[in-house]
C-alpha positions as CSV (number, residue, x, y, z in Angstrom):
1,M,0.2,0.4,0.3
2,G,1.1,3.7,-0.6
3,R,1.1,7.1,0.6
4,D,-2.5,6.9,-1.2
5,G,-3.7,3.9,0.9
6,A,-2.0,4.9,3.9
7,A,-3.8,8.3,3.8
8,G,-7.0,7.0,2.6
9,L,-6.8,4.5,6.1
10,V,-6.6,8.0,8.0
11,G,-9.0,9.7,6.6
12,L,-11.7,6.6,7.1
13,A,-10.8,5.7,10.9
14,G,-11.1,9.9,11.0
15,S,-14.3,10.0,9.8
16,V,-15.7,6.7,11.4
17,V,-15.0,8.1,14.7
18,L,-16.1,11.3,14.4
19,L,-19.5,9.7,12.8
20,W,-19.4,7.9,15.2
21,G,-19.0,11.5,17.4
22,T,-22.2,12.5,16.3
23,L,-24.3,10.1,17.7
24,Q,-24.0,11.2,20.9
25,L,-25.7,14.6,19.9
26,P,-28.8,15.5,21.2
27,K,-32.2,15.5,19.3
28,S,-33.9,18.8,18.5
29,P,-37.2,18.8,18.9
30,L,-37.7,22.3,17.5
31,V,-36.2,21.5,13.9
32,P,-36.6,18.2,12.3
33,I,-32.9,18.1,10.9
34,G,-30.8,18.7,14.4
35,P,-27.3,19.7,15.4
36,A,-25.5,16.3,14.2
37,F,-27.6,16.8,10.3
38,Y,-24.9,18.4,8.2
39,P,-22.4,16.7,10.3
40,R,-23.2,13.8,9.3
41,I,-23.2,14.5,5.6
42,L,-19.1,15.7,5.8
43,F,-18.3,12.6,7.9
44,T,-20.5,10.4,5.4
45,V,-19.0,11.6,2.3
46,A,-14.9,12.2,4.1
47,A,-15.5,8.8,4.4
48,G,-16.3,7.3,1.1
49,L,-13.6,9.5,-0.3
50,S,-11.2,7.7,1.3
51,I,-12.3,4.5,0.9
52,L,-12.0,5.8,-3.4
53,L,-8.9,6.5,-1.9
54,I,-7.6,3.7,-1.0
55,V,-9.1,1.4,-3.6
56,S,-7.2,3.6,-6.0
57,D,-4.5,3.4,-4.4
58,L,-5.0,-0.8,-4.3
59,L,-5.6,-1.0,-8.0
60,R,-2.8,1.4,-9.5
61,R,0.2,-1.5,-9.9
62,R,3.6,0.2,-10.2
63,S,5.7,2.0,-8.3
64,P,5.6,5.1,-6.9
65,A,8.0,7.0,-9.2
66,A,10.9,9.9,-6.6
67,Q,9.3,13.1,-6.8
68,E,11.7,16.4,-5.8
69,A,10.3,17.6,-2.3
70,R,8.0,21.7,-2.9
71,Y,8.2,22.9,-0.3
72,R,8.4,26.8,-2.0
73,L,5.1,26.4,-2.3
74,V,3.7,24.8,0.4
75,I,5.8,27.9,1.9
76,L,3.9,30.1,-0.8
77,A,0.6,28.5,-0.1
78,F,1.0,29.5,3.2
79,L,1.8,32.9,2.9
80,I,-1.0,32.7,0.8
81,F,-3.5,31.5,2.8
82,G,-2.3,34.3,5.7
83,G,-2.7,37.2,2.9
84,Y,-6.7,36.0,2.5
85,V,-6.8,35.5,6.1
86,F,-5.7,39.2,6.5
87,L,-7.0,40.8,4.1
88,L,-10.8,39.3,4.9
89,S,-11.3,42.7,7.5
90,P,-10.5,45.4,4.7
91,L,-12.0,43.4,1.7
92,G,-14.4,41.4,3.1
93,Y,-15.2,37.6,2.2
94,R,-16.6,37.9,-1.5
95,T,-13.4,40.4,-2.7
96,S,-10.6,38.3,-0.4
97,T,-11.6,34.6,-1.5
98,F,-11.8,35.9,-5.4
99,L,-8.0,37.3,-4.9
100,F,-7.0,34.0,-3.1
101,A,-8.3,31.9,-5.8
102,F,-7.1,33.9,-8.1
103,T,-3.6,33.8,-6.5
104,L,-3.1,30.3,-5.6
105,Q,-4.2,28.5,-8.0
106,A,-2.3,30.9,-10.5
107,V,1.6,30.3,-7.9
108,I,0.7,26.5,-7.6
109,D,0.1,25.5,-10.9
110,P,0.9,29.1,-13.7
111,P,-1.4,29.4,-16.5
112,R,0.5,29.4,-19.8
113,G,-1.5,31.0,-23.0
114,P,-4.7,33.0,-22.2
115,G,-6.8,30.0,-22.2
116,R,-5.8,28.7,-19.3
117,W,-5.7,32.4,-17.6
118,L,-9.5,32.3,-18.4
119,F,-10.0,29.2,-16.5
120,V,-8.1,30.3,-13.3
121,L,-10.2,33.7,-13.7
122,A,-13.7,31.3,-14.0
123,V,-12.6,28.3,-11.0
124,A,-12.2,32.0,-9.0
125,L,-15.1,33.5,-9.7
126,A,-17.4,30.3,-9.7
127,T,-15.6,29.5,-5.9
128,T,-16.4,32.7,-4.9
129,A,-20.2,32.4,-5.6
130,V,-20.7,29.7,-4.6
131,T,-19.7,29.6,-1.6
132,Y,-21.3,32.9,-0.8
133,Y,-23.9,31.7,-2.2
134,A,-24.2,28.6,0.3
135,F,-22.7,30.3,3.3
136,E,-24.3,33.7,2.9
137,V,-28.0,33.2,1.4
138,Y,-28.4,29.6,1.7
139,L,-27.0,28.5,5.7
140,Y,-27.7,32.9,7.0
141,V,-23.9,32.6,7.9
142,L,-23.1,36.1,8.6
143,L,-19.9,36.9,6.4
144,P,-17.1,39.5,7.3
145,R,-18.1,42.8,5.0
146,G,-15.0,45.1,3.8
147,W,-14.8,48.4,5.8
148,M,-12.9,49.2,2.5
149,T,-15.1,47.7,0.1
150,G,-18.5,47.5,2.1
151,F,-19.6,44.3,1.1
């Protein structure tokens, strides 16, 4: 079993333990869904994806190729994430999330050609729109408003 299989086993174990922990949550008499509904969905999906990772690792019969360490990208990703957290207050959720998604994609896998730049732009816009509507509109979670932008 390779590294993917080991990561899948860890993810599966964590998902099962946390899913079992949701069984202890009390049921809500007023709301039919209750506090355990969304965590159960999340941990069930995580367990399923972990199982897929294990199966795909077991089906792959080739030896893993040695890869060079890419510490530079890891450090850049942490710096970009830190900038995202820092910019949430002045720019707000929508602007900061768009800049974060766009910058992170461009740094990790630099686009070559105008078509790829449009793809990075489209993914950043879609990420921002989907997460904004999921949290702000559907789940009624108040997302940070920027003091510089006002939204």
